[in-house]
C-alpha positions, 0 to 999 in steps of 0.5 A, a space after each residue: 265701364 260703370 259695371 266694372 266700377 260697381 263691381 270694384 266698389 262691391 269688392 271693396 265693401 265685401 273686403 271691408 265687411 270681412 275685415 270688420 268681422 275679423 276684427 270683431 273675432 279678434 276682439 272677442 278672443 282677446 276678451 276671452 284670453 284676458 279673462 283666462 289670464 286673470 283666472 290663472 293669475 288668481 290661481 297662481 296667487 292662491 298657490 303662492 300664498 299657501 
């Protein structure tokens, strides 16, 4: 019985670790997309100011 509990705890910990990793990747991608969007906005503004 204890081994099943330990296995379940380990599975939850592994899942939590994967979720943390996914969230970290999503935040990194969001930062990249925000920088790219800012760059595109600046380019559009330069074009419109001509």
